[in-house]
TORKOLBA-42211 format. One record per residue (C-alpha): x, y, z; residue number from 1. Coordinates in steps of 0.05 Angstrom, whole numbers, plus 5000, padded with zeros to 4 digits. Each point is the difference from the previous one (the first is absolute). Layout:
N
<r x="X" y="Y" z="Z" i="NUM"/>
...
***
This chain:
494
<r x="5000" y="5000" z="5000" i="1"/>
<r x="5026" y="5070" z="4983" i="2"/>
<r x="5024" y="5038" z="5061" i="3"/>
<r x="4941" y="5047" z="5017" i="4"/>
<r x="5048" y="5055" z="5022" i="5"/>
<r x="5032" y="4998" z="4931" i="6"/>
<r x="4931" y="5001" z="4967" i="7"/>
<r x="4969" y="5057" z="5040" i="8"/>
<r x="5061" y="5046" z="5006" i="9"/>
<r x="5020" y="4996" z="4927" i="10"/>
<r x="4979" y="5058" z="4956" i="11"/>
<r x="4949" y="4988" z="4946" i="12"/>
<r x="5048" y="5032" z="4950" i="13"/>
<r x="5049" y="4947" z="4981" i="14"/>
<r x="5075" y="5007" z="5010" i="15"/>
<r x="5050" y="4976" z="4947" i="16"/>
<r x="5072" y="4995" z="5024" i="17"/>
<r x="5062" y="4988" z="4958" i="18"/>
<r x="5049" y="4947" z="5023" i="19"/>
<r x="5073" y="5018" z="5002" i="20"/>
<r x="5062" y="4995" z="5044" i="21"/>
<r x="4964" y="5036" z="5057" i="22"/>
<r x="4945" y="4947" z="5007" i="23"/>
<r x="5021" y="4935" z="4967" i="24"/>
<r x="5000" y="4951" z="5058" i="25"/>
<r x="4938" y="4960" z="5018" i="26"/>
<r x="4998" y="5033" z="5069" i="27"/>
<r x="5002" y="5069" z="4969" i="28"/>
<r x="4945" y="4982" z="4952" i="29"/>
<r x="4957" y="4974" z="5057" i="30"/>
<r x="5008" y="5065" z="5037" i="31"/>
<r x="4978" y="5039" z="4939" i="32"/>
<r x="4938" y="4956" z="4992" i="33"/>
<r x="4981" y="5012" z="5072" i="34"/>
<r x="5011" y="5075" z="4989" i="35"/>
<r x="4952" y="5001" z="4941" i="36"/>
<r x="5030" y="4974" z="4935" i="37"/>
<r x="4950" y="4964" z="4955" i="38"/>
<r x="5042" y="4993" z="4936" i="39"/>
<r x="5075" y="4991" z="4992" i="40"/>
<r x="5033" y="5029" z="4937" i="41"/>
<r x="5059" y="4966" z="4967" i="42"/>
<r x="5039" y="5051" z="4958" i="43"/>
<r x="5024" y="4958" z="4941" i="44"/>
<r x="5045" y="5057" z="4977" i="45"/>
<r x="5046" y="4988" z="5060" i="46"/>
<r x="5000" y="4924" z="5005" i="47"/>
<r x="4981" y="4942" z="4955" i="48"/>
<r x="4960" y="4936" z="5013" i="49"/>
<r x="5057" y="4963" z="5035" i="50"/>
<r x="5006" y="5055" z="5053" i="51"/>
<r x="4925" y="5014" z="5005" i="52"/>
<r x="4979" y="4928" z="5009" i="53"/>
<r x="5024" y="5000" z="5072" i="54"/>
<r x="4954" y="5059" z="5015" i="55"/>
<r x="4942" y="4963" z="4969" i="56"/>
<r x="5015" y="4938" z="5042" i="57"/>
<r x="5004" y="5042" z="5063" i="58"/>
<r x="4935" y="5036" z="4986" i="59"/>
<r x="4962" y="4936" z="4985" i="60"/>
<r x="5027" y="4967" z="5063" i="61"/>
<r x="4982" y="5061" z="5041" i="62"/>
<r x="4930" y="5000" z="4971" i="63"/>
<r x="4990" y="4928" z="5022" i="64"/>
<r x="5028" y="5013" z="5070" i="65"/>
<r x="4954" y="5060" z="5010" i="66"/>
<r x="4942" y="4966" z="4964" i="67"/>
<r x="4992" y="5065" z="4963" i="68"/>
<r x="5001" y="5012" z="4924" i="69"/>
<r x="5057" y="5045" z="4978" i="70"/>
<r x="5007" y="5022" z="4928" i="71"/>
<r x="5063" y="5009" z="4958" i="72"/>
<r x="5010" y="5051" z="4944" i="73"/>
<r x="5057" y="4987" z="4951" i="74"/>
<r x="5017" y="5067" z="4969" i="75"/>
<r x="5033" y="4992" z="4931" i="76"/>
<r x="5056" y="5049" z="4984" i="77"/>
<r x="4975" y="5019" z="4931" i="78"/>
<r x="5041" y="5038" z="4947" i="79"/>
<r x="5035" y="5046" z="5049" i="80"/>
<r x="5051" y="5044" z="4964" i="81"/>
<r x="5063" y="5018" z="5038" i="82"/>
<r x="5063" y="5041" z="4988" i="83"/>
<r x="5065" y="4963" z="4986" i="84"/>
<r x="5063" y="5010" z="5041" i="85"/>
<r x="5023" y="5072" z="5011" i="86"/>
<r x="5071" y="5026" z="5011" i="87"/>
<r x="5012" y="5000" z="5076" i="88"/>
<r x="4928" y="4973" z="5006" i="89"/>
<r x="4970" y="5071" z="5003" i="90"/>
<r x="4993" y="5062" z="4956" i="91"/>
<r x="4971" y="5067" z="5016" i="92"/>
<r x="4958" y="5027" z="4942" i="93"/>
<r x="5002" y="5076" z="4996" i="94"/>
<r x="4943" y="5038" z="4969" i="95"/>
<r x="5012" y="5008" z="4925" i="96"/>
<r x="5055" y="4947" z="4998" i="97"/>
<r x="5001" y="4953" z="4940" i="98"/>
<r x="5000" y="4924" z="5008" i="99"/>
<r x="4999" y="4949" z="4945" i="100"/>
<r x="4965" y="4932" z="5004" i="101"/>
<r x="5039" y="4950" z="4959" i="102"/>
<r x="4985" y="4930" z="4978" i="103"/>
<r x="5043" y="4944" z="5029" i="104"/>
<r x="5027" y="4981" z="5067" i="105"/>
<r x="5054" y="5052" z="5012" i="106"/>
<r x="5012" y="5075" z="4994" i="107"/>
<r x="5063" y="5035" z="4976" i="108"/>
<r x="4991" y="5067" z="5035" i="109"/>
<r x="4970" y="5025" z="5066" i="110"/>
<r x="4940" y="5031" z="4964" i="111"/>
<r x="4981" y="4935" z="4966" i="112"/>
<r x="4945" y="4957" z="5032" i="113"/>
<r x="4979" y="4928" z="4987" i="114"/>
<r x="4939" y="4962" z="5023" i="115"/>
<r x="4973" y="4929" z="5006" i="116"/>
<r x="4947" y="5012" z="4946" i="117"/>
<r x="5036" y="4990" z="4934" i="118"/>
<r x="4947" y="5034" z="4954" i="119"/>
<r x="4998" y="5065" z="5041" i="120"/>
<r x="5042" y="5040" z="4951" i="121"/>
<r x="4956" y="4978" z="4941" i="122"/>
<r x="4933" y="5010" z="5035" i="123"/>
<r x="5008" y="5068" z="5034" i="124"/>
<r x="4982" y="5059" z="4956" i="125"/>
<r x="5022" y="5073" z="5000" i="126"/>
<r x="4960" y="5036" z="5054" i="127"/>
<r x="4990" y="4937" z="5043" i="128"/>
<r x="5017" y="5005" z="5075" i="129"/>
<r x="5047" y="4950" z="5033" i="130"/>
<r x="4989" y="4997" z="5075" i="131"/>
<r x="5053" y="4973" z="5047" i="132"/>
<r x="5009" y="4987" z="5074" i="133"/>
<r x="4925" y="4994" z="5015" i="134"/>
<r x="4986" y="5063" z="4960" i="135"/>
<r x="5048" y="5045" z="5038" i="136"/>
<r x="5041" y="5010" z="4937" i="137"/>
<r x="4970" y="5015" z="4932" i="138"/>
<r x="5031" y="5004" z="4931" i="139"/>
<r x="4969" y="5019" z="4933" i="140"/>
<r x="5021" y="4968" z="4934" i="141"/>
<r x="5023" y="5056" z="4954" i="142"/>
<r x="5029" y="4961" z="4941" i="143"/>
<r x="5016" y="4930" z="4976" i="144"/>
<r x="5055" y="4969" z="4959" i="145"/>
<r x="5014" y="4928" z="4984" i="146"/>
<r x="5005" y="4961" z="5066" i="147"/>
<r x="5000" y="5066" z="5040" i="148"/>
<r x="4946" y="5042" z="5032" i="149"/>
<r x="5022" y="5069" z="5025" i="150"/>
<r x="4966" y="5030" z="5060" i="151"/>
<r x="5000" y="5064" z="5041" i="152"/>
<r x="4989" y="5000" z="5076" i="153"/>
<r x="4936" y="5038" z="5015" i="154"/>
<r x="4996" y="4979" z="5074" i="155"/>
<r x="5066" y="4994" z="5036" i="156"/>
<r x="5022" y="4949" z="5050" i="157"/>
<r x="5045" y="4941" z="5015" i="158"/>
<r x="4995" y="4932" z="4965" i="159"/>
<r x="5032" y="4934" z="5019" i="160"/>
<r x="5016" y="4935" z="4966" i="161"/>
<r x="4942" y="4952" z="4988" i="162"/>
<r x="4946" y="5050" z="5019" i="163"/>
<r x="4933" y="4996" z="4966" i="164"/>
<r x="4981" y="5036" z="4936" i="165"/>
<r x="4929" y="5022" z="4982" i="166"/>
<r x="4979" y="5019" z="4930" i="167"/>
<r x="4930" y="5031" z="5010" i="168"/>
<r x="4990" y="5023" z="4928" i="169"/>
<r x="5034" y="4944" z="4963" i="170"/>
<r x="4964" y="4940" z="4970" i="171"/>
<r x="5041" y="4940" z="5019" i="172"/>
<r x="5003" y="4934" z="4963" i="173"/>
<r x="5020" y="4960" z="5061" i="174"/>
<r x="4953" y="4941" z="5014" i="175"/>
<r x="4958" y="5000" z="5063" i="176"/>
<r x="5037" y="4937" z="5025" i="177"/>
<r x="5074" y="4992" z="4994" i="178"/>
<r x="5031" y="4931" z="4995" i="179"/>
<r x="5014" y="5003" z="5075" i="180"/>
<r x="4928" y="5023" z="5015" i="181"/>
<r x="4974" y="4941" z="4959" i="182"/>
<r x="5042" y="4952" z="5040" i="183"/>
<r x="4979" y="5032" z="5066" i="184"/>
<r x="4926" y="4998" z="4980" i="185"/>
<r x="5003" y="4926" z="4984" i="186"/>
<r x="5034" y="4988" z="5068" i="187"/>
<r x="4945" y="5040" z="5034" i="188"/>
<r x="4947" y="4959" z="4966" i="189"/>
<r x="5031" y="4933" z="5018" i="190"/>
<r x="5014" y="5022" z="5072" i="191"/>
<r x="4929" y="5021" z="5013" i="192"/>
<r x="5012" y="5074" z="5009" i="193"/>
<r x="4934" y="5037" z="5012" i="194"/>
<r x="5013" y="5065" z="4962" i="195"/>
<r x="5049" y="5018" z="4945" i="196"/>
<r x="5016" y="5074" z="4990" i="197"/>
<r x="5012" y="5024" z="4928" i="198"/>
<r x="5045" y="5061" z="4998" i="199"/>
<r x="4998" y="5056" z="4949" i="200"/>
<r x="4933" y="4980" z="4969" i="201"/>
<r x="4986" y="5039" z="4936" i="202"/>
<r x="4941" y="4964" z="4969" i="203"/>
<r x="4946" y="4949" z="5019" i="204"/>
<r x="5035" y="4949" z="4956" i="205"/>
<r x="5059" y="5001" z="5048" i="206"/>
<r x="4954" y="4977" z="5057" i="207"/>
<r x="4965" y="4948" z="4957" i="208"/>
<r x="5067" y="4969" z="4979" i="209"/>
<r x="5020" y="4989" z="5072" i="210"/>
<r x="4931" y="4973" z="5019" i="211"/>
<r x="5004" y="4950" z="4942" i="212"/>
<r x="5070" y="4980" z="5020" i="213"/>
<r x="4979" y="4986" z="5072" i="214"/>
<r x="4938" y="4963" z="4978" i="215"/>
<r x="5040" y="4957" z="4952" i="216"/>
<r x="5041" y="4978" z="5060" i="217"/>
<r x="4937" y="4981" z="5038" i="218"/>
<r x="5005" y="5058" z="5047" i="219"/>
<r x="4943" y="5037" z="5035" i="220"/>
<r x="5046" y="5060" z="5014" i="221"/>
<r x="4968" y="5068" z="4992" i="222"/>
<r x="5035" y="5053" z="4959" i="223"/>
<r x="5013" y="5068" z="5032" i="224"/>
<r x="5009" y="5054" z="4946" i="225"/>
<r x="5049" y="5053" z="5024" i="226"/>
<r x="4982" y="5069" z="4975" i="227"/>
<r x="5066" y="5037" z="4991" i="228"/>
<r x="5001" y="5021" z="4926" i="229"/>
<r x="4966" y="5058" z="4964" i="230"/>
<r x="4975" y="4950" z="4949" i="231"/>
<r x="4964" y="4962" z="5055" i="232"/>
<r x="4962" y="5063" z="5021" i="233"/>
<r x="4979" y="5010" z="4928" i="234"/>
<r x="4969" y="4930" z="4998" i="235"/>
<r x="4982" y="4995" z="5073" i="236"/>
<r x="4929" y="4973" z="4993" i="237"/>
<r x="5021" y="4945" z="4952" i="238"/>
<r x="5057" y="4979" z="5046" i="239"/>
<r x="4958" y="5000" z="5064" i="240"/>
<r x="4945" y="4961" z="4965" i="241"/>
<r x="5046" y="4942" z="4983" i="242"/>
<r x="5045" y="5001" z="5063" i="243"/>
<r x="4982" y="4963" z="5064" i="244"/>
<r x="5028" y="5055" z="5044" i="245"/>
<r x="5037" y="5066" z="4991" i="246"/>
<r x="5060" y="5033" z="5034" i="247"/>
<r x="5011" y="5075" z="4997" i="248"/>
<r x="5076" y="4998" z="4996" i="249"/>
<r x="5013" y="5072" z="5017" i="250"/>
<r x="5076" y="4997" z="4993" i="251"/>
<r x="5007" y="4994" z="4925" i="252"/>
<r x="4931" y="5029" z="4986" i="253"/>
<r x="5020" y="5064" z="5037" i="254"/>
<r x="5059" y="5006" z="4952" i="255"/>
<r x="4961" y="4983" z="4937" i="256"/>
<r x="4948" y="5055" z="5013" i="257"/>
<r x="5001" y="5068" z="5033" i="258"/>
<r x="5006" y="4987" z="5075" i="259"/>
<r x="4946" y="5052" z="5011" i="260"/>
<r x="4951" y="4955" z="4964" i="261"/>
<r x="5017" y="4939" z="5042" i="262"/>
<r x="4946" y="5010" z="5054" i="263"/>
<r x="4945" y="5008" z="4949" i="264"/>
<r x="5022" y="4940" z="4959" i="265"/>
<r x="5002" y="4958" z="5064" i="266"/>
<r x="4929" y="5019" z="5016" i="267"/>
<r x="4978" y="4986" z="4928" i="268"/>
<r x="5032" y="4931" z="5000" i="269"/>
<r x="4968" y="4982" z="5067" i="270"/>
<r x="4931" y="5023" z="4977" i="271"/>
<r x="5006" y="4960" z="4935" i="272"/>
<r x="5022" y="4938" z="5039" i="273"/>
<r x="4937" y="5006" z="5043" i="274"/>
<r x="4958" y="5008" z="4937" i="275"/>
<r x="5026" y="4934" z="4973" i="276"/>
<r x="5005" y="4966" z="5068" i="277"/>
<r x="5075" y="4990" z="5000" i="278"/>
<r x="5044" y="5003" z="5063" i="279"/>
<r x="5049" y="5059" z="4997" i="280"/>
<r x="5067" y="5005" z="5037" i="281"/>
<r x="5034" y="5067" z="5013" i="282"/>
<r x="5075" y="4994" z="5000" i="283"/>
<r x="5066" y="5039" z="5006" i="284"/>
<r x="5024" y="5046" z="5056" i="285"/>
<r x="4939" y="4991" z="5044" i="286"/>
<r x="5043" y="5000" z="5063" i="287"/>
<r x="5067" y="5011" z="4967" i="288"/>
<r x="5032" y="5038" z="5057" i="289"/>
<r x="4990" y="4938" z="5044" i="290"/>
<r x="5059" y="4967" z="4965" i="291"/>
<r x="5043" y="5042" z="5047" i="292"/>
<r x="4951" y="5025" z="5053" i="293"/>
<r x="4953" y="4963" z="5048" i="294"/>
<r x="4946" y="5052" z="4985" i="295"/>
<r x="4971" y="5025" z="4934" i="296"/>
<r x="4992" y="5072" z="4980" i="297"/>
<r x="4932" y="5032" z="5008" i="298"/>
<r x="4995" y="5006" z="4925" i="299"/>
<r x="5011" y="4925" z="4992" i="300"/>
<r x="4946" y="4983" z="5051" i="301"/>
<r x="4953" y="5046" z="4963" i="302"/>
<r x="5018" y="4968" z="4934" i="303"/>
<r x="4982" y="4931" z="5026" i="304"/>
<r x="4935" y="5024" z="5030" i="305"/>
<r x="4979" y="5036" z="4937" i="306"/>
<r x="5014" y="4938" z="4957" i="307"/>
<r x="4954" y="4961" z="5046" i="308"/>
<r x="4946" y="5053" z="4999" i="309"/>
<r x="5005" y="5001" z="4924" i="310"/>
<r x="4985" y="4925" z="4999" i="311"/>
<r x="5067" y="4963" z="4997" i="312"/>
<r x="4993" y="4926" z="5016" i="313"/>
<r x="5073" y="4994" z="5022" i="314"/>
<r x="5061" y="5042" z="5015" i="315"/>
<r x="5070" y="4974" z="4984" i="316"/>
<r x="5066" y="5007" z="5036" i="317"/>
<r x="5063" y="4992" z="4958" i="318"/>
<r x="5067" y="5022" z="5028" i="319"/>
<r x="4968" y="5012" z="5067" i="320"/>
<r x="4997" y="4924" z="5013" i="321"/>
<r x="5051" y="4974" z="4949" i="322"/>
<r x="5061" y="5041" z="5020" i="323"/>
<r x="4977" y="5048" z="5054" i="324"/>
<r x="5023" y="5002" z="5072" i="325"/>
<r x="4929" y="4997" z="5027" i="326"/>
<r x="4960" y="4948" z="4960" i="327"/>
<r x="4956" y="4978" z="5058" i="328"/>
<r x="4986" y="5072" z="5022" i="329"/>
<r x="4981" y="5018" z="4928" i="330"/>
<r x="4948" y="4945" z="4996" i="331"/>
<r x="4973" y="5017" z="5069" i="332"/>
<r x="4994" y="5074" z="4980" i="333"/>
<r x="4966" y="4983" z="4934" i="334"/>
<r x="4949" y="4958" z="5038" i="335"/>
<r x="4990" y="5055" z="5052" i="336"/>
<r x="4987" y="5054" z="4948" i="337"/>
<r x="4952" y="4954" z="4964" i="338"/>
<r x="4962" y="4982" z="5063" i="339"/>
<r x="4993" y="5074" z="5019" i="340"/>
<r x="4978" y="5020" z="4929" i="341"/>
<r x="4950" y="4944" z="4993" i="342"/>
<r x="4958" y="5026" z="5058" i="343"/>
<r x="4972" y="5048" z="4947" i="344"/>
<r x="4962" y="4940" z="4973" i="345"/>
<r x="4971" y="4980" z="5067" i="346"/>
<r x="4931" y="5030" z="4993" i="347"/>
<r x="4999" y="5013" z="4925" i="348"/>
<r x="4950" y="4961" z="4958" i="349"/>
<r x="5030" y="4952" z="4949" i="350"/>
<r x="5034" y="5034" z="4941" i="351"/>
<r x="4963" y="4979" z="4938" i="352"/>
<r x="5018" y="5037" z="4935" i="353"/>
<r x="4946" y="4999" z="4947" i="354"/>
<r x="5040" y="4953" z="4956" i="355"/>
<r x="5030" y="4958" z="5055" i="356"/>
<r x="5009" y="4926" z="4988" i="357"/>
<r x="4981" y="5004" z="4927" i="358"/>
<r x="5045" y="4940" z="4987" i="359"/>
<r x="4957" y="4955" z="5044" i="360"/>
<r x="4940" y="4958" z="4979" i="361"/>
<r x="4936" y="5039" z="5012" i="362"/>
<r x="4974" y="4958" z="5058" i="363"/>
<r x="5067" y="4999" z="5034" i="364"/>
<r x="5005" y="5075" z="4992" i="365"/>
<r x="4932" y="5009" z="5033" i="366"/>
<r x="5018" y="4954" z="5057" i="367"/>
<r x="5066" y="5035" z="5013" i="368"/>
<r x="4966" y="5068" z="5002" i="369"/>
<r x="4946" y="4974" z="5046" i="370"/>
<r x="5051" y="4966" z="5046" i="371"/>
<r x="5039" y="5064" z="5011" i="372"/>
<r x="4939" y="5042" z="5014" i="373"/>
<r x="4967" y="4947" z="5044" i="374"/>
<r x="5062" y="4991" z="5043" i="375"/>
<r x="5003" y="5075" z="5011" i="376"/>
<r x="4926" y="5009" z="5014" i="377"/>
<r x="4997" y="4941" z="5049" i="378"/>
<r x="5065" y="5018" z="5035" i="379"/>
<r x="5026" y="4931" z="4984" i="380"/>
<r x="5063" y="4980" z="5037" i="381"/>
<r x="5030" y="4957" z="4945" i="382"/>
<r x="4991" y="4984" z="4926" i="383"/>
<r x="5020" y="4931" z="4976" i="384"/>
<r x="5009" y="4992" z="4925" i="385"/>
<r x="5009" y="4931" z="4969" i="386"/>
<r x="5033" y="5011" z="4932" i="387"/>
<r x="5035" y="4947" z="4959" i="388"/>
<r x="5034" y="5048" z="4952" i="389"/>
<r x="5003" y="5059" z="5047" i="390"/>
<r x="4960" y="5047" z="4955" i="391"/>
<r x="4942" y="5007" z="5048" i="392"/>
<r x="5048" y="5015" z="5057" i="393"/>
<r x="5035" y="5052" z="4957" i="394"/>
<r x="4933" y="5032" z="4983" i="395"/>
<r x="4982" y="5005" z="5074" i="396"/>
<r x="5067" y="5031" z="5016" i="397"/>
<r x="4984" y="5057" z="4953" i="398"/>
<r x="4945" y="5023" z="5048" i="399"/>
<r x="5053" y="5025" z="5048" i="400"/>
<r x="4956" y="4976" z="5056" i="401"/>
<r x="5027" y="5005" z="5071" i="402"/>
<r x="4966" y="4934" z="5018" i="403"/>
<r x="5053" y="4944" z="5001" i="404"/>
<r x="4994" y="4954" z="4940" i="405"/>
<r x="5026" y="4929" z="5003" i="406"/>
<r x="5014" y="4965" z="4934" i="407"/>
<r x="4996" y="4925" z="4994" i="408"/>
<r x="5013" y="4954" z="4942" i="409"/>
<r x="5016" y="4929" z="4981" i="410"/>
<r x="5061" y="5027" z="4963" i="411"/>
<r x="5064" y="5017" z="5038" i="412"/>
<r x="5023" y="5042" z="4941" i="413"/>
<r x="4936" y="5041" z="5004" i="414"/>
<r x="5010" y="5010" z="5075" i="415"/>
<r x="5070" y="5027" z="4988" i="416"/>
<r x="4976" y="5046" z="4945" i="417"/>
<r x="4948" y="5028" z="5049" i="418"/>
<r x="5059" y="5028" z="5039" i="419"/>
<r x="5000" y="5058" z="4950" i="420"/>
<r x="4925" y="5015" z="5007" i="421"/>
<r x="4985" y="5060" z="5045" i="422"/>
<r x="4964" y="4980" z="5064" i="423"/>
<r x="4997" y="4926" z="4984" i="424"/>
<r x="5035" y="4952" z="5049" i="425"/>
<r x="5009" y="4931" z="4968" i="426"/>
<r x="4981" y="4944" z="5048" i="427"/>
<r x="5023" y="4929" z="4995" i="428"/>
<r x="4960" y="4940" z="5025" i="429"/>
<r x="4929" y="5027" z="4990" i="430"/>
<r x="4951" y="4953" z="4965" i="431"/>
<r x="4993" y="5036" z="4933" i="432"/>
<r x="4954" y="4949" z="4967" i="433"/>
<r x="4945" y="4987" z="5050" i="434"/>
<r x="4953" y="5055" z="5024" i="435"/>
<r x="4975" y="4970" z="5065" i="436"/>
<r x="5071" y="4983" z="5021" i="437"/>
<r x="5023" y="5070" z="4981" i="438"/>
<r x="4946" y="5032" z="5042" i="439"/>
<r x="5020" y="4958" z="5060" i="440"/>
<r x="5074" y="5016" z="4988" i="441"/>
<r x="4987" y="5074" z="4992" i="442"/>
<r x="4957" y="5002" z="5064" i="443"/>
<r x="5055" y="4965" z="5040" i="444"/>
<r x="5057" y="5041" z="4969" i="445"/>
<r x="4966" y="5067" z="5013" i="446"/>
<r x="4989" y="4983" z="5073" i="447"/>
<r x="5067" y="4966" z="5015" i="448"/>
<r x="5040" y="5055" z="4967" i="449"/>
<r x="4962" y="5055" z="5036" i="450"/>
<r x="4967" y="5032" z="4940" i="451"/>
<r x="4928" y="4988" z="5022" i="452"/>
<r x="4955" y="4977" z="5057" i="453"/>
<r x="4932" y="4967" z="5001" i="454"/>
<r x="4949" y="5041" z="4962" i="455"/>
<r x="5051" y="5035" z="4954" i="456"/>
<r x="4994" y="4991" z="4925" i="457"/>
<r x="5048" y="4976" z="4948" i="458"/>
<r x="4991" y="4999" z="4924" i="459"/>
<r x="5019" y="4940" z="4956" i="460"/>
<r x="5009" y="5005" z="4925" i="461"/>
<r x="5014" y="4941" z="4955" i="462"/>
<r x="4987" y="4965" z="4934" i="463"/>
<r x="4961" y="4940" z="4976" i="464"/>
<r x="5051" y="4952" z="5029" i="465"/>
<r x="4975" y="5019" z="5069" i="466"/>
<r x="4928" y="4984" z="4983" i="467"/>
<r x="5018" y="4933" z="4970" i="468"/>
<r x="5044" y="4976" z="5056" i="469"/>
<r x="5063" y="4958" z="4992" i="470"/>
<r x="4965" y="4939" z="4971" i="471"/>
<r x="4938" y="5030" z="4967" i="472"/>
<r x="5024" y="5039" z="4940" i="473"/>
<r x="4934" y="4987" z="4963" i="474"/>
<r x="4962" y="5046" z="5047" i="475"/>
<r x="5042" y="5060" z="4976" i="476"/>
<r x="4960" y="5002" z="4935" i="477"/>
<r x="4969" y="5069" z="4993" i="478"/>
<r x="5033" y="5026" z="5063" i="479"/>
<r x="5051" y="5055" z="4990" i="480"/>
<r x="5016" y="5034" z="5065" i="481"/>
<r x="4978" y="5000" z="5072" i="482"/>
<r x="4994" y="5057" z="5050" i="483"/>
<r x="4976" y="4987" z="5070" i="484"/>
<r x="5001" y="5032" z="5068" i="485"/>
<r x="5014" y="4956" z="5060" i="486"/>
<r x="4986" y="5021" z="5071" i="487"/>
<r x="5052" y="4974" z="5048" i="488"/>
<r x="4974" y="4944" z="5044" i="489"/>
<r x="5061" y="5002" z="5045" i="490"/>
<r x="5001" y="4925" z="5009" i="491"/>
<r x="5075" y="5000" z="4995" i="492"/>
<r x="5009" y="5045" z="5060" i="493"/>
<r x="5017" y="4962" z="5064" i="494"/>
***
């Protein structure tokens, strides 16, 4: 049984934490789970399958020991473009200085630059911007010659070897998946990873290719489309429609577009994810100062709170947990901010946009709407949702109801994927295929875990499999979904 203290003190907003040297032991991972982590992220740009497999093994073992589903997100590196080696590893770029990008692996002079993306010189055009060092340095292409692109520094600063390059106005020919990404995606599929993040998405076809690759390897992994390119914003609706979940990757996106537009684009992405009922993760620099400080800045705390109020399903920690000095404190702080912010939902009626849940079958959509409203009106203490695929649980999470929702399923993979759904706590061991048994289990669980007492109400939502029972599938004919209210009998209370 899941530890009730873990269940009730965890924020409804999910916490994604990146694994790195600061939190790679099983004991450290356990501490982060107790502090509030729901999903662990494996950054495939920093380590391949052979190194990451030990983390997968530790997480799965920990999940079994705690009897608690824990999800894993494998984040593919994507076609990240980086500078080559620089003289003395660093160069200061003065305003108006000329630098030349050259093809090949080496440079002959100090003002010549190389990069890991071989076609760069061919694909940039006069007038294009080349952004370096997370956008702190900017160069403009002023002319081109064979195998050479001449640039002028228009935003000064220091650059170092191997730093990232962004080309916000250049159409790149690089495929969505590199050879290494392809290998890592196949490993993720065969290892049973729950979510696979696709970096630098530019078109819906990029997402579909990865989904097909995972499916061809008999994987149920969900694809998280990372929005960090200008092209992705231009085709946002198409990408969100086909993706299983979305990540607002504010690091590269904030370089690709005017940083002043970043807050509005974040809100637009979240709103569109709600429209299409897709979980959305907000990432990058959420509590960045906590890499070196045990407390965040006031601006960071406000940033996290505003993301939650805007409707984020999850907030992600990157360097804070991977390489920071205070990984546990960062998770605890994220959970604290979320818990404080979520009190805004305490007395609010269920949030139901006009076009909410349009992807659901009509009867299921009606049941989900009614369940959220009924739980609120009756002051229900718990909502149980039996969902084989998880779609009904995901739909309920979009209500942003303060009433605790427990997700149950016959599929362990579905339970782990519920770890990303706002307000849904996946629960192992509940009878997900027999309605009378589920009612008894829910009654006993609510009392034993201190959620309810005799006379309180709980709401149960499920599909036709509940009506049929485990051995009576024929009775499911014509039955789509079930919604019932159960008044606690309290028989389990001693």
